[in-house]
N, C-alpha and C positions, 0 to 999 in steps of 0.2 A: 139266688144266683148260685149256680154250681162249680166249685172249683176242685181241679184235682182230676185225677185219671182212674180207670177201674184198676189196672194191674200195670206191672211191669214184668215184661217177659223178655229174657236172654235166650236166642236159640244159637247153639253151637253147631258147627258143621264141619267136618272133616278132622278131628281131634283125636289125639290120643287116648289111652286110657289113664295116664298121668297127668293129663290135663288140669284136673280139678284135685290134685294131690296136695296135701296140706304143707308136708313138710319143706319143699322150695320156699313156699311163702314164710314158713318160721325163720329158713335160713336167710333169706333176705332181710327180712325184720330186723334179726341181730346183727347182719352188718350193716345196717343203717341205709339201704337202697331207698327206703321209703321216702328221704328227704332229697332223692334225685328226680322223683315223681313231681311232673307240673301239671298245671290245669291244661295246658297246650296237649299234652300227652294224654291225657283222657279223653278231651275234645274229639282227638283225631280219630279215635275209637268209635265215636258215636253216627249212628247211620242216621245221619238228617233227612235225607229225603224219605225215609219211613216215617220218621218222628213226624215232620210235617203232614203226612197223611194221616198219620193217628191223630194228630190233632185237629185237622180239617174234619174228619169222621166225628170225633167226640161230639164237636159243637153241632155237626147236622144231626146226632143221635139225640143229643140235648133239645134241639130246636123241636123235633119232630115228637119226644116224648112229653113236652110242656106246653106247645101250641096247638091248642083243641083242632085247629083247622087242618093242621099238618099230621094228625095223628093217622090218618087213612094211609099214609105212607109208610109206617113203620116196618111191614116186612121186608119192604123193597129195600129200604135204608139200610136194615139190619143185614139183608143178604148181601147187598155192596159193600159194606164196611167190613165185613168178615173177609170177602174175597180180595178187597184191595188194600187190606193191611197184612196180608198173611206173606 
């Protein structure tokens, strides 16, 4: 059984040059803001629609890779998976 994913990718759109600056993170950490962060706050930022697609295509790729009779569909599945999850 294959468990896991290939990679985790985060795409940032329309962000300023300071979006990844470390100094605000350190300031928030010193002020104790991390204690105000909840699981709900994190979950609100997850694109579940995209994640669902990635999970489905991950399993389709697994089936095509390991079920010999489906191997002939590898090129088609690889192309569709790439297009659908971008």
